[in-house]
N, C-alpha and C positions, 0 to 999 in steps of 0.2 A: 301754250299746247302748238305744237307742230300740225299739220294737216299734211297728209300724204295721201296720195293719188296712184293707185298701182294699176297697172294693166297684164291680168293674169288667165292663161289658158288652161281648160281642166277636160277632160274625157269624162263625159257625166253617167259612164256606164252606170259602174258601182254605188254612185251618189243616191242621195233622198233628195236632189235638187238644189239650191243654190240655199234655201233660207233655214236657217238653227231652224231646231225643233227642239222642246224638252225629252221628246221621246228617242232621242238620239244624238249621239255625236259626227253622225256620218253626213255631215252636208257642208257646204266647200264654206259658206259662212262660218260654222260652227268651226273648221278646221282650224281658219285663219283666226279667227279669236281667242283661240285653245292657245297658239302659237304665240300673239302678239302679248296674250294676258302672263304666258312663260318670260316671256323676252322682258318684261315690264314692271317683270312681280307684282300686277296687279290682278292676278289671278282671272279675269275679263278686261277686256278692252271691244268696246264695237266696234262692228266694219258696219256701214254701209255699200248696197251694190248700187248699180245700177239699175238693173232690175231683178225680179227671180225667175229664173231657169226653173223649169221644168226638173223631176228625176225622170235621168235617163238621155238630158240634155247636154249638149256637149258648146263648148265655145274658145274661139280663137285671142276674142278680146274682149273679156267683162271686164269693168273700168268698178274700180271699190275703193273708197278713201276710210282715213281713219284719224283722232285725233290723239295725239301721244306727248310726255314727255321725256327727250331722251337727250343725250347727245351724240347720240352714233350718226355717222354719215347716212346720208339715203343708200347710197351703196351698200354699208352695213346692216342696216338694216334688211334690205332687200335679201341679199346674201343670207341674213339671219332664217328669213322664212322660208326661203326657199330650203335651207338645210335639216327642216325637219316636217315640210311638205310632204305627202306621199308622189313618189315618180309623175302618180295621172294630174296633177295637181302642180303649174307653178307660172311663178312670176316675174315677166319677160320682159317687166320698167317699172319705174320707179319715179314719181316728181314731188318734191313741197311746193303743193298750195294755198292761195290765200285761205284765213281761216275760213269765209263764208262759201267755200266752194263743198258742192253736193255731188257726187258721183250722179245719184237720181234728180235728184231739185234742177239742176241745170242741165242734163241732158236733154237735148235739140232735136235729133234723132238717133238710129240706129238699120243695124242691118245686120240680115236675119238670110238664111243658107240653106236648102232644104234638099238632099239628096235623093235619088229614086233609084231605084237598080229595076230600070224597062227590060227584064229580060225572065226566061223559065229558067239559065239556066245559073248554078250557084256563083255565089259573089263572097268565095272565100278569104279574101284579105280583112274585105270592105264589108265586113258582116254585120258590126259594131253600129259603123254608123250612115246605112243609107237601108232605105224600106223598100221592100222589093216586092213589084206589081210583076207580076207575069205574062197580064195579057198587056197585047201591041197599046200604044197609047197617044189618040192622036193629038201630037204637040201640038197643032193647028189653030183645033178648035178648044184645046189651051190657054193661048197664046188669045185667042178675041175672046175669052171668059174674061182674062186675067187684066184686057185692059177695061172689063167694065169697074172692075176694084180700085183702080186710079182716081184720084181726087181724095176729096172731105167726104165720109160718110159716115152714117149710122149704123153702126158692125155690130150691131146687138144681136143679132144670130149668127154670130162669128164670135161668139164668147161663152166657155161654161160656166161663167160667174154671172149668177143669176140673182145673189140678193144684193150685191153692188148699185147704190143709188149715184154710182157715179155719171157725166156724160161716158155715152158708148162712142163721140164722134172719135176719128181718128182720120189720118192724113195717109194717103199712100202715094208717095213720090213714083215707085215703079214695081213692076213684079218682072224678071227676065226669066223665061225660060228658055235652058238652051240643052240639046242632046249631045253626046260626047259617045258617041258609041252605045252602048247597052242604058248607058246611064242619062238620068236627064237630073239638072241642077235648077233649083227654085230658088230666084234670087227676093228679096221682099225688101225695099228700103221705105221707111216712111216715118210718122212724126212719135209716132208710139204703138205699141200692142197690147192689145187684151188680153186677159190670160186666155191660154190655150187659142189665141185668136192666129196665128200663123201655122197651125196644125189643121188648125179647121177650114182656113183656106185652102190649104193643101188638100185637103179630102173632100172637099167641094169642087177641085179642079182637076182632080185624078177623077171622081166619078163624070165631069165633063171627058176627061181624054175616053173611058170606058163607054162613050157612051150613053152611061145613065141617064144623062143631064145637057139641055145643051144649054150653049153661051148665051141663047136670046133670053132665057129664066134669069140668067144674074140680075140684070135692075128691078125686075118684082119681088128678088131676096130681097135681097140692099133696103126697097124700100117696106118692104110690107113682110119677112118673115122672120119666124123664131128659128130657136136653137134647132128644136125639132124636122125642119123643112132644109137647112142646111148640110153638108156632108160630113163623114165621119169624120172621127178626129183621127190623125194620122198621126203613127206611135214616134215615139219623143226620139228615140235612137236617128233620125231622119235629121235631127235638128241640130241648126248652129248658130249660135251666136258669133255674129262676125266682126261688129264693130258697132264702139258708140259716138254718136259726132257730139260734140259741145260748142 
């Protein structure tokens, strides 16, 4: 068996997230597995992703791997996949990896980007990729709050997964907040992120920017907070998985 690692991009607008679902074939993983099943004649080939992006979330650098027996070159495999993928999903690189490589288990860190259109003016051409906040945001207050999230913390208040018994401790290496005209870009670097974590962090920072909560409240929220005490879940369309590090 040969183990292939692919990097792919997708516009998540019309998909039900990464993970395959029995109720629909309209997922990124489902599309890839169907194509590889057809290519190999097996009907089904399992594709493992570095993580599960939500419905509506985009990716510039999602990583996945799959194991198949084939005499095709890696370039031929990539060309075959891209031939049958819809135009809003594309494989941009492929490499053959050792048998034990796993895109999720071997990941060391990830970078996510969240885009906010901070203006009452319409954002016509980027509307699928930005969350609109019409009221002026206090970027300095947001940066002060974001600094409180950097480091290793228990982010139990920043996940929608209430049933998991796994550790909710994660390390955020940096959160950069940059304004470019009417757009704010929030870039998160960390060793891993919980279910909905980046979107809840963003929703919390937006509330700080709107003056609904203070930067000084963040340490207490991290220490003793619960999900209902943190900010709203920011919309999926503003989020993009930029890079996975190994």
